[in-house]
C-alpha positions as CSV (number, residue, x, y, z in Angstrom):
1,M,-17.7,-22.4,-17.6
2,L,-17.9,-18.7,-17.7
3,D,-18.3,-17.1,-21.2
4,R,-14.9,-15.5,-21.8
5,N,-16.7,-12.7,-23.6
6,L,-18.8,-11.9,-20.6
7,T,-17.3,-8.7,-19.1
8,M,-17.2,-7.9,-15.4
9,K,-19.8,-5.2,-16.0
10,R,-22.3,-7.9,-17.1
11,Y,-21.5,-10.2,-14.1
12,A,-23.8,-8.1,-11.8
13,E,-26.7,-8.6,-14.3
14,A,-26.3,-12.3,-14.8
15,D,-29.0,-14.8,-13.8
16,S,-26.6,-17.1,-12.0
17,N,-25.9,-16.3,-8.4
18,W,-22.4,-17.8,-8.9
19,V,-21.7,-15.5,-11.9
20,R,-23.0,-12.5,-10.0
21,S,-20.6,-13.3,-7.2
22,F,-17.7,-12.1,-9.5
23,S,-19.2,-8.6,-9.7
24,L,-17.1,-5.8,-8.3
25,D,-19.8,-3.2,-8.4
26,S,-19.7,-2.7,-4.6
27,I,-16.1,-1.4,-4.7
28,K,-15.2,2.3,-4.7
29,C,-11.5,2.8,-5.1
30,L,-9.3,5.8,-4.5
31,I,-6.3,6.0,-6.9
32,V,-3.3,7.4,-5.2
33,C,-0.8,7.6,-8.0
34,R,-0.2,9.6,-11.2
35,G,0.6,9.4,-14.9
36,P,0.4,6.2,-17.0
37,V,-0.3,4.0,-13.9
38,R,-3.3,6.1,-13.0
39,K,-4.5,5.9,-16.6
40,E,-4.0,2.1,-16.5
41,A,-6.0,1.8,-13.2
42,I,-8.9,3.9,-14.6
43,D,-9.0,1.7,-17.8
44,I,-9.0,-1.5,-15.7
45,F,-11.6,-0.2,-13.3
46,E,-13.9,0.7,-16.2
47,E,-13.4,-2.8,-17.7
48,L,-14.1,-4.5,-14.3
49,G,-17.2,-2.4,-13.7
50,L,-16.3,-0.8,-10.4
51,L,-19.1,1.1,-8.8
52,E,-17.1,4.3,-8.7
53,Y,-13.5,5.5,-8.3
54,G,-11.6,8.7,-7.5
55,I,-8.2,10.2,-7.8
56,L,-5.8,12.5,-5.9
57,M,-4.5,15.6,-7.6
58,S,-1.3,17.0,-6.2
59,E,0.4,20.3,-6.9
60,K,2.9,18.5,-9.1
61,D,0.0,17.5,-11.4
62,S,-0.7,21.2,-11.8
63,V,3.0,21.9,-12.6
64,V,3.2,19.1,-15.2
65,Y,-0.1,20.1,-16.9
66,P,-0.4,23.9,-16.5
67,R,-2.3,24.4,-19.8
68,C,-3.7,21.0,-20.6
69,L,-5.2,18.0,-19.0
70,A,-3.5,14.7,-18.6
71,P,-5.0,11.9,-20.8
72,E,-6.6,10.3,-17.8
73,L,-8.4,13.5,-16.8
74,R,-9.8,14.6,-20.1
75,D,-12.8,12.3,-19.9
76,F,-12.9,11.6,-16.2
77,K,-16.6,11.0,-15.4
78,Y,-16.5,11.4,-11.6
79,R,-15.6,15.0,-11.4
80,K,-16.6,15.2,-7.7
81,N,-14.1,12.4,-7.0
82,I,-11.0,14.5,-7.8
83,H,-9.5,15.3,-4.5
84,R,-6.7,17.9,-4.2
85,V,-3.7,17.5,-1.9
86,P,-0.4,19.5,-1.7
87,E,1.7,16.3,-2.4
88,Y,1.2,12.6,-2.0
89,M,3.6,12.0,0.9
90,G,5.1,15.3,1.9
91,M,8.7,16.5,2.1
92,T,9.3,15.9,5.8
93,A,8.5,13.3,8.3
94,T,5.8,15.5,9.8
95,E,4.3,16.3,6.5
96,R,4.3,12.6,5.7
97,V,2.2,11.7,8.7
98,E,-0.1,14.6,7.9
99,R,-0.5,13.5,4.3
100,I,-1.3,9.9,5.3
101,D,-4.0,11.1,7.7
102,Q,-5.3,13.4,5.0
103,I,-5.5,10.6,2.4
104,I,-7.3,8.3,4.8
105,G,-9.6,11.1,5.8
106,I,-10.5,11.7,2.1
107,A,-11.2,8.0,1.6
108,L,-13.4,7.7,4.7
109,D,-15.3,11.0,4.2
110,N,-16.1,10.1,0.6
111,G,-17.1,6.4,1.1
112,Y,-14.2,4.7,-0.6
113,T,-13.7,1.0,0.2
114,H,-10.3,0.5,-1.3
115,V,-7.0,2.4,-1.9
116,F,-4.7,1.7,-4.9
117,A,-1.2,3.3,-4.7
118,G,0.3,2.0,-8.0
119,Y,3.5,0.1,-8.0
120,G,6.0,2.6,-6.6
121,F,7.2,3.8,-3.2
122,M,3.8,4.3,-1.7
123,A,2.7,0.8,-2.6
124,E,5.7,-0.5,-0.7
125,D,5.3,1.8,2.3
126,A,4.4,-0.5,5.3
127,E,3.5,2.5,7.5
128,F,1.1,3.9,4.9
129,I,-0.4,0.5,4.2
130,E,-0.8,-0.2,8.0
131,A,-2.6,3.1,8.5
132,I,-5.0,2.2,5.7
133,E,-5.7,-1.2,7.2
134,K,-6.3,0.3,10.7
135,A,-8.8,2.7,9.2
136,G,-10.9,-0.3,8.0
137,L,-10.0,0.3,4.3
138,T,-8.7,-2.4,1.9
139,F,-5.3,-1.8,0.3
140,C,-4.9,-3.1,-3.2
141,G,-1.6,-4.9,-2.8
142,P,0.5,-6.7,-0.2
143,S,-0.4,-6.4,3.4
144,S,1.7,-4.1,5.7
145,H,3.2,-7.3,7.2
146,V,4.4,-8.5,3.8
147,A,5.6,-5.0,2.8
148,R,7.5,-4.6,6.1
149,R,9.3,-7.9,5.7
150,A,10.0,-7.4,2.0
151,G,11.2,-3.8,2.6
152,A,13.9,-4.8,5.1
153,K,16.5,-6.5,2.9
154,D,17.8,-8.8,5.5
155,E,14.3,-9.9,6.5
156,A,13.4,-10.4,2.8
157,K,16.4,-12.7,2.4
158,K,15.4,-14.7,5.4
159,L,11.9,-15.0,4.1
160,A,13.2,-16.1,0.7
161,R,15.5,-18.7,2.2
162,S,12.6,-20.1,4.3
163,L,10.7,-20.6,1.1
164,H,13.7,-22.2,-0.5
165,V,14.2,-19.3,-3.0
166,S,17.8,-18.7,-4.1
167,V,19.3,-15.4,-3.0
168,T,22.5,-13.6,-3.5
169,P,25.0,-14.4,-0.7
170,G,25.6,-11.8,1.9
171,V,24.9,-10.6,5.5
172,D,21.4,-11.5,6.6
173,N,21.4,-9.8,10.0
174,I,22.4,-6.3,9.2
175,S,19.5,-4.9,11.2
176,S,20.7,-6.8,14.3
177,L,24.3,-5.8,13.8
178,T,23.4,-2.2,13.4
179,L,21.3,-2.2,16.6
180,L,24.1,-3.9,18.5
181,T,26.5,-1.1,17.6
182,K,24.1,1.3,19.3
183,V,23.2,-0.9,22.3
184,A,26.2,-3.1,22.8
185,N,25.1,-5.4,25.6
186,R,22.2,-7.5,26.8
187,P,20.9,-5.2,29.5
188,G,20.7,-2.4,27.0
189,I,18.8,-4.6,24.5
190,E,16.4,-5.7,27.3
191,E,15.8,-2.1,28.3
192,L,15.1,-1.1,24.7
193,A,12.7,-4.0,24.3
194,R,10.8,-2.9,27.5
195,E,10.7,0.7,26.4
196,H,9.1,-0.1,23.0
197,D,7.0,-3.1,24.3
198,I,8.9,-5.6,22.1
199,P,9.0,-9.3,23.1
200,F,12.4,-10.4,24.4
201,L,13.3,-14.0,24.9
202,Y,15.1,-14.6,28.2
203,D,17.0,-17.6,27.0
204,D,20.8,-17.8,27.2
205,A,20.7,-20.4,24.5
206,I,19.6,-17.8,22.0
207,S,22.2,-15.4,20.8
208,L,21.8,-11.7,21.3
209,E,21.7,-11.2,17.5
210,D,19.0,-13.7,17.0
211,N,17.0,-12.4,19.9
């Protein structure tokens, strides 16, 4: 049994190979969130004994703290790991793509292995998570596949039902119904599938909605 008083920082120095395997000193994590959650992440990373970590600083941070430092910045020991961005996700679709690319660029250029985006919108953004995964980084949280299925309410309900989890009654195929209002027939759906390289099942036994 592990000594409960043995901190993660000491795991790397233990005599036992098995105990040393719990060490997280090879991880360098970029924190992409602000406020109390960022402070919580820093405290936990210190307790876990991470090799190093860094944070993003947006213009909003400067607005909120114009004459003082946020609590998590007062004693921040990795000053070179404070990376400035205009905003985390941008105000438009174009800015959003640019910001995702910028965040990933910062992570890769500075040797980060992981990205932690807190518990808010960015942590549930499948596109953001997928970009991180494709860049060879590890996202601290659900995979893009899980985020995508959980983010689409009808898909989330289908997933919950498949796992025998009780859900509120309602329409489970709202995405299909919405698509069919735009492309009302089978040839249109087939053409759309070909255009976006999406698999289409050519089986008359399967309804158009299910397909």
